[in-house]
Every structure is written in structure tokens, then in C-alpha cells.
C-alpha positions as a Markdown table, in Angstrom:
| # | Residue | x | y | z |
|---|---|---|---|---|
| 1 | Met | 69.9 | 176.8 | 75.2 |
| 2 | Ile | 67.8 | 178.3 | 78.0 |
| 3 | Pro | 68.6 | 181.9 | 78.8 |
| 4 | Arg | 70.1 | 182.5 | 82.2 |
| 5 | Asp | 67.2 | 184.7 | 83.3 |
| 6 | Tyr | 65.0 | 181.6 | 83.1 |
| 7 | Phe | 66.2 | 180.4 | 86.5 |
| 8 | Ser | 66.0 | 183.8 | 88.2 |
| 9 | Ile | 62.3 | 183.3 | 88.9 |
| 10 | Tyr | 62.1 | 182.2 | 92.4 |
| 11 | Val | 59.1 | 180.6 | 94.2 |
| 12 | Thr | 57.0 | 183.3 | 95.7 |
| 13 | Glu | 55.6 | 182.9 | 99.2 |
| 14 | Ser | 52.1 | 182.2 | 98.0 |
| 15 | Glu | 53.4 | 179.4 | 95.7 |
| 16 | Gln | 55.4 | 177.6 | 98.4 |
| 17 | Ser | 52.3 | 176.1 | 99.8 |
| 18 | Val | 51.6 | 174.5 | 96.4 |
| 19 | Leu | 55.1 | 173.1 | 95.8 |
| 20 | Thr | 56.5 | 170.1 | 97.6 |
| 21 | Arg | 59.7 | 170.4 | 99.5 |
| 22 | Gln | 61.3 | 168.3 | 96.8 |
| 23 | His | 60.2 | 170.7 | 94.1 |
| 24 | Arg | 61.3 | 173.7 | 96.1 |
| 25 | Ala | 64.7 | 172.1 | 96.5 |
| 26 | Trp | 64.9 | 171.4 | 92.7 |
| 27 | Val | 64.1 | 175.1 | 92.0 |
| 28 | Ala | 66.8 | 176.1 | 94.4 |
| 29 | Leu | 69.3 | 173.7 | 92.9 |
| 30 | Tyr | 68.5 | 175.1 | 89.4 |
| 31 | Ala | 68.9 | 178.6 | 90.7 |
| 32 | Leu | 72.2 | 177.8 | 92.3 |
| 33 | His | 73.5 | 176.0 | 89.3 |
| 34 | Ala | 72.6 | 179.0 | 87.1 |
| 35 | Gly | 74.6 | 181.3 | 89.5 |
| 36 | Gln | 71.7 | 183.0 | 91.1 |
| 37 | Gly | 72.8 | 183.8 | 94.6 |
| 38 | Pro | 73.9 | 184.3 | 97.2 |
| 39 | Arg | 73.3 | 180.8 | 98.4 |
| 40 | Ala | 71.7 | 181.8 | 101.7 |
| 41 | Asn | 69.1 | 184.0 | 99.8 |
| 42 | Val | 68.2 | 181.2 | 97.4 |
| 43 | Leu | 67.7 | 178.8 | 100.3 |
| 44 | Arg | 65.6 | 181.3 | 102.2 |
| 45 | Thr | 63.6 | 182.4 | 99.2 |
| 46 | Asn | 62.7 | 178.7 | 98.4 |
| 47 | Asp | 62.2 | 177.8 | 102.0 |
| 48 | Val | 64.7 | 174.9 | 101.9 |
| 49 | Thr | 67.8 | 173.9 | 103.9 |
| 50 | Glu | 71.2 | 172.5 | 103.0 |
| 51 | Ala | 69.9 | 169.1 | 104.1 |
| 52 | Asp | 67.0 | 169.4 | 101.7 |
| 53 | Leu | 69.4 | 170.1 | 98.8 |
| 54 | Leu | 71.5 | 167.1 | 99.8 |
| 55 | Glu | 68.4 | 164.9 | 100.0 |
| 56 | Phe | 67.1 | 165.8 | 96.6 |
| 57 | Glu | 70.3 | 166.4 | 94.7 |
| 58 | Asp | 70.5 | 162.9 | 93.2 |
| 59 | Ser | 66.9 | 163.1 | 91.9 |
| 60 | Trp | 67.6 | 166.6 | 90.5 |
| 61 | Arg | 70.7 | 165.3 | 88.7 |
| 62 | Lys | 68.7 | 162.5 | 87.2 |
| 63 | Leu | 66.0 | 165.0 | 86.1 |
| 64 | Arg | 68.7 | 167.2 | 84.5 |
| 65 | Arg | 70.3 | 164.3 | 82.6 |
| 66 | Arg | 66.9 | 163.2 | 81.3 |
| 67 | Asn | 66.1 | 166.7 | 80.1 |
| 68 | Leu | 69.5 | 167.7 | 78.7 |
| 69 | Pro | 68.8 | 166.7 | 75.1 |
| 70 | Gln | 65.6 | 168.8 | 75.2 |
| 71 | Leu | 67.5 | 171.9 | 76.6 |
| 72 | His | 69.9 | 171.9 | 73.7 |
| 73 | Gln | 67.4 | 171.8 | 70.8 |
């Protein structure tokens, strides 16, 4: 199991230019799923909107399903 602190690492301002909007949304979704909040701070830190989360939530869920067996090893 991955420790909770794993998801507390947010994208820094200098890294945002490297990550796509989809990847930033995934980072935010992982952080929110892990209870890292408040929500507005997670969105602001990762430079994404609620619309971005909605747009990429399905692909994030597929990614999580694909990686779940690996997370529990």
C-alpha cells in the first residue's frame, strides 16, 4: 500500500510548464482522493479547474483500475 504522504507532493510552479493539463488534473485527483485539501488549494496549486477534473476523471479512473493490482503488492 502506498503511504498517504505519497500524494501530498504537489506540482510546483516550475514543473507546471512541463506537465500537461491532463497530468496536472490527474495529480489533483490523486491528491483529492487521498484527502489532501482543501479542494480549492489543490486546484490552485495544480493550476486546474473543476471542468478539468470532470474532463479527465474517466481517464484517471481507468488509470487507477489498471494500476490497482500494482499498488497492493
